Every structure is written in C-alpha cells, then in structure tokens.
BAZADO-358742 format. One line per 2 residues: number of its first residue (from 0); their letters; for each residue y negated, z, x negated of C-alpha. Coordinates in Angstrom, 2 decimals. Each point is the difference from the previous one (the first is absolute). Example, Ala and Ser with C-alpha at 12.3 -4.5 7.8 and 13.67 -1.06 7.14 Angstrom:
REM residues 2
0) as) 4.50 7.80 -12.30; -3.44 -0.66 -1.37
This chain:
REM residues 254
0) xx) 0.01 -0.06 -0.07; -2.48 0.81 -2.80
2) xx) 0.67 -3.34 -1.53; -0.38 -1.79 3.44
4) xx) -3.27 1.68 0.48; -1.23 -0.86 -3.40
6) xx) 0.72 -3.74 0.66; -1.83 0.28 3.44
8) xx) -2.92 1.58 -1.52; -0.42 -2.61 -2.66
10) xx) 0.19 -2.84 2.61; -2.60 1.68 2.44
12) xx) -2.42 0.38 -2.74; 0.66 -3.64 -0.82
14) xx) -1.74 -0.89 3.36; -3.43 1.09 -1.62
16) xx) -0.14 -2.39 -4.01; -0.46 -5.56 -6.07
18) xx) 2.37 0.41 -2.80; -1.28 1.31 -3.28
20) xx) -0.25 -3.25 -1.89; 1.59 0.03 -3.57
22) xx) -0.16 3.70 -0.66; 3.44 0.99 0.69
24) xx) 2.23 -3.40 -0.37; 3.31 1.56 1.11
26) xx) 2.97 -0.74 2.53; 0.76 3.49 1.14
28) xx) 3.81 1.06 0.00; 1.05 2.06 3.12
30) xx) 0.87 3.35 -1.88; -2.61 2.65 -0.32
32) xx) -0.80 2.46 -2.67; 2.81 2.52 -0.71
34) xx) -0.63 3.37 1.66; -2.45 2.17 -2.37
36) xx) -0.47 -2.78 -2.46; -3.19 -1.74 -0.70
38) xx) -0.62 -3.42 -1.37; -3.00 -1.05 -2.02
40) xx) -0.47 -3.89 -0.27; -2.54 -2.38 -1.59
42) xx) -0.48 -3.27 1.42; -1.73 -2.61 -2.18
44) xx) -0.74 -3.50 0.56; -2.43 -2.78 -1.31
46) xx) -1.02 -2.97 2.12; -0.37 -3.05 -2.35
48) xx) -1.28 -2.39 2.64; -1.77 1.62 2.86
50) xx) -3.04 -0.42 2.21; -3.17 -0.75 -2.12
52) xx) -2.95 0.84 2.45; -0.95 2.92 2.30
54) xx) 1.24 -0.70 3.59; -1.15 2.14 3.10
56) xx) -1.16 2.42 -2.57; 3.34 0.34 -1.78
58) xx) -0.11 -0.46 -3.69; 2.14 -2.77 -1.64
60) xx) 3.54 0.86 -1.21; 0.06 -2.45 -2.99
62) xx) 0.92 1.62 -3.62; 0.07 3.59 1.79
64) xx) 2.44 2.77 -0.91; 1.14 2.38 2.63
66) xx) 1.46 3.51 -0.79; 1.29 1.95 2.62
68) xx) 1.46 3.55 -0.19; 2.70 0.86 2.46
70) xx) 1.39 3.62 0.51; 2.94 0.37 2.35
72) xx) 1.63 3.15 0.96; 3.21 0.47 1.92
74) xx) 0.02 2.82 2.66; 3.78 -0.16 1.30
76) xx) 2.64 -2.81 0.11; -1.92 -2.08 2.34
78) xx) -3.70 0.54 -0.42; -2.55 -0.60 -2.96
80) xx) -3.94 -0.48 -0.18; -1.56 -2.19 -2.72
82) xx) -3.72 0.06 -1.13; -1.54 -3.00 -1.55
84) xx) -3.19 -0.17 -2.37; -1.40 -3.65 -0.34
86) xx) -1.97 -1.11 -3.23; -1.41 -3.14 -0.99
88) xx) -0.92 -1.42 -3.47; -2.01 -2.88 -0.66
90) xx) -3.47 -1.39 -0.74; -3.15 -0.35 2.23
92) xx) 0.27 3.43 1.61; 3.79 -0.20 0.63
94) xx) 0.83 3.00 -1.92; 0.41 3.04 2.39
96) xx) 1.82 2.16 2.10; 0.93 -1.94 3.09
98) xx) 1.57 2.27 2.55; 2.86 2.10 1.15
100) xx) 2.93 -0.13 2.46; 2.68 2.47 1.37
102) xx) 3.38 -1.17 1.14; 2.53 1.96 1.76
104) xx) 3.41 -1.49 0.25; 3.31 0.81 1.89
106) xx) 3.41 -1.51 -0.41; 3.36 -0.04 1.75
108) xx) 2.03 2.44 -2.20; 3.12 -1.28 -1.65
110) xx) 2.23 2.42 1.67; -0.11 -2.02 3.12
112) xx) 1.91 -2.79 -1.81; -2.49 -2.88 1.62
114) xx) 1.08 -3.51 -1.41; -3.41 -0.67 -1.45
116) xx) -2.70 2.44 -1.40; -2.79 0.57 2.33
118) xx) -3.43 1.78 -0.19; -3.62 -0.14 1.22
120) xx) -3.12 0.64 -1.82; -3.59 0.42 1.24
122) xx) -2.79 -0.48 -2.67; -3.59 0.58 0.84
124) xx) -3.07 0.33 -1.95; -3.47 -0.98 -1.21
126) xx) -1.12 -2.32 -2.84; -3.61 -0.90 -0.93
128) xx) -1.42 -3.04 2.15; -0.86 -2.17 -3.29
130) xx) 3.82 -0.14 -0.57; 1.13 -0.68 3.61
132) xx) -1.66 -0.94 3.06; 1.57 2.50 2.09
134) xx) -0.60 3.38 -1.76; 2.40 2.00 2.43
136) xx) 3.53 -1.48 0.58; 3.39 0.88 1.20
138) xx) 3.49 -1.35 -1.07; 3.16 0.30 1.93
140) xx) 2.87 -0.94 -2.05; 3.68 -0.06 1.26
142) xx) 2.34 -0.25 -2.76; 3.51 -1.45 0.05
144) xx) 2.21 -0.49 -2.99; 3.70 -0.32 -1.00
146) xx) 1.90 0.20 -3.27; 3.19 -2.39 -0.08
148) xx) 1.74 0.60 -3.18; -2.42 -1.09 -2.65
150) xx) -2.31 -1.73 2.68; -3.09 1.75 1.13
152) xx) -1.99 -1.24 3.22; -2.90 1.25 1.24
154) xx) -2.49 -0.75 2.96; -3.31 1.73 0.88
156) xx) -1.44 -1.52 3.16; -3.62 1.37 -0.59
158) xx) -2.60 0.31 3.00; -3.71 0.66 -1.11
160) xx) -3.07 0.84 1.81; -3.69 0.72 -0.74
162) xx) -1.18 3.37 1.27; -3.67 -0.76 -1.13
164) xx) -1.61 -3.04 -1.35; -0.35 -3.75 0.64
166) xx) 3.25 -0.26 1.66; 0.07 3.17 1.65
168) xx) 0.20 -1.76 3.54; 2.84 -2.14 -0.82
170) xx) 3.74 0.75 0.67; 2.66 0.49 -2.57
172) xx) 0.69 -2.33 -2.79; 3.80 -0.88 -1.13
174) xx) 0.41 0.42 -3.87; 3.88 -0.57 -0.68
176) xx) 1.29 1.22 -3.40; 3.58 -0.75 -1.12
178) xx) 2.10 0.67 -3.22; 3.21 -1.16 -1.31
180) xx) 1.61 1.11 -3.18; 3.34 -0.16 -2.09
182) xx) 1.35 2.70 -2.51; 0.94 -2.09 -2.90
184) xx) 0.70 3.12 -1.98; -0.11 3.88 0.76
186) xx) -3.75 -0.11 -1.24; -1.54 -3.40 1.05
188) xx) -0.56 -1.42 3.41; -1.99 -3.36 0.18
190) xx) -1.25 -1.25 3.25; -2.66 -1.73 2.14
192) xx) -2.63 1.88 2.05; -2.01 -1.59 2.89
194) xx) -3.42 1.13 1.41; -1.60 -1.84 2.77
196) xx) -2.81 0.67 2.50; 0.12 -2.73 2.82
198) xx) -2.70 1.42 2.49; 0.16 1.24 3.45
200) xx) 3.30 0.81 1.85; -1.17 -2.31 2.62
202) xx) -2.16 -2.42 -2.00; 1.25 -0.83 -3.46
204) xx) -2.54 -1.68 -2.32; 0.35 -3.63 -1.14
206) xx) 2.33 -0.10 -2.76; -2.69 -0.28 -3.06
208) xx) -1.78 3.06 1.14; 3.29 2.03 0.12
210) xx) 0.82 1.96 -3.07; 3.49 -0.48 -1.68
212) xx) 0.80 1.41 -3.44; 3.48 -0.45 -1.58
214) xx) 0.81 2.28 -2.97; 2.94 -0.36 -2.48
216) xx) 0.69 3.72 -0.90; 2.12 2.41 -1.87
218) xx) 1.21 3.39 0.54; 1.17 2.20 -2.63
220) xx) 2.19 3.19 0.44; -0.30 1.72 -3.42
222) xx) 0.17 3.58 1.51; 0.50 1.18 3.79
224) xx) -3.49 1.89 -0.28; -1.81 -3.06 -1.08
226) xx) -0.87 -3.04 1.72; -0.99 -3.43 -1.53
228) xx) -1.07 -3.30 1.47; -1.96 -2.85 -1.41
230) xx) -0.73 -3.36 1.68; -1.94 -3.30 -0.37
232) xx) -1.35 -1.52 3.41; -0.99 -3.46 1.07
234) xx) -2.43 -0.66 3.05; 1.30 -2.62 2.19
236) xx) -3.02 -0.78 2.06; -3.71 -0.61 -0.65
238) xx) -0.96 3.52 1.24; 2.29 1.94 -1.98
240) xx) -0.52 1.38 -3.36; 1.94 -1.50 -2.93
242) xx) 1.46 0.73 -3.36; 0.47 4.00 0.69
244) xx) 1.71 1.95 -2.63; 1.23 3.52 1.43
246) xx) 1.64 3.04 -1.44; 1.20 3.16 1.68
248) xx) 0.84 3.18 -1.94; 1.17 3.11 1.82
250) xx) 1.52 3.38 -1.11; 1.83 2.53 2.34
252) xx) 0.05 3.78 -0.51; 0.77 3.13 1.73
C-alpha cells in the first residue's frame, strides 16, 4: 500500500509541470539507490557544435561545458531522492551556477519478480532564464528496463511541462530516451543511447524542429561502488546540438 500510494502521489503531482537540456545526459535504469547509501555523481559534457546566437533570451550552447553535481540517497528498498546542482562554463557570461532540481523516485521492488524493471521519477526545479526559456519545469519519467543475459534494454518515455516561462500555457512535451548495451566483458559494456524531444503530445513538431541525439556510449564496472559512463553524441536534426562529449563518474558510500 505504501508503494502504491507513492506511485499515485507522483502521478497526481505530474498534473501540475521542459527537460533539463544537456545537463544530465543519462538514460535512467529502474533500480533505486540501496537503502542508507548515498551516490555522488559528476555529469560533465562539452557541446562542440551548438547554437551560436541568443534565442528568446537564452544564451547559445556552442562550445559550452556543463558540470552537474548529483547527490542521490536511498531511503528504503523502493524509494530514493536525488538533488541536482547545474553549472555552466563558457565565454560571454556563460560561466555561472545555473539552477537546481530535486528528484524523488519510486520503484517496484525486485521481490515481486515482475518480468521487467519498473520505476517512476518526478524531477522539478529552477534554472536561470538566460539558460532556459522556462525557468521552472517538471519532468515525469517512467522507467522500464530488462536484462537478458548480457544484453541490457531500457526505455524512458519522458513527459515534460513548463511551470513558469515562455511555454507555461502549453501542455506536456514528449521526450523519449532509450538505451541498449551489451556486456562484452565483466567490466566493459558498449552501447547506444538515444535522446529525443518531439513536441507536444497531440501536436508533434516538424521533423527538423524536433531534437534527436544518438550517442555511442561505454559503461565500465570497475567496482560496485563506482559508476563510469562516457559517450559521444551526434545531432540528427538541424535543431539539435551536435558533437557532444559526455562523462559520468559516480561514487556510492554508506
């Protein structure tokens, strides 16, 4: 009943909330943080070919470095809370603290032996308007994944909404994320990651106005307390940032 209540709570709050672009480039797995453990992660990325002019008050993304600190704590075997601190490094007044988000997440515990992993996260927070047209946003992220021997499949059908800003009167946007990887050794798992944003649920944008990134990625499992992911991404439409290098390093402790 507690688990069901938490899922309903997140769904109801979702009635009231755009994704954080290129600050946390990650397809999320369904497992929550282990009870009483904390994970500290550094999300780093560099955009080699992004926008070059200010648009609707938002600064360009070309040749900018994003550094995001994420702190996640596991409260029990099905609930965690994550905190994000977004930072930008770049020329022309683009070096600054950008904003913060909070992300509670619940999952269906493994003890129920469901055939796929399931969890649901809610991410809400603020970022400065010179970095996003919508300064207050909410993201609803269902997470579905499955491990089949050495093959890993994951899908995040993300729903975004502006709470305040230029798109506050609009409905939800659909931003699907997906990942496929394969364990070639006990340590290394190369894969592909996809990140998209296609517009409103009932009114998709024209193709070249949509955002589609495809990343070649590599996960390395050197130690169960460490997380390591690197990737190189290409933009597949004119509206998408291109030539993005990303790296995620995390450490888990009790």
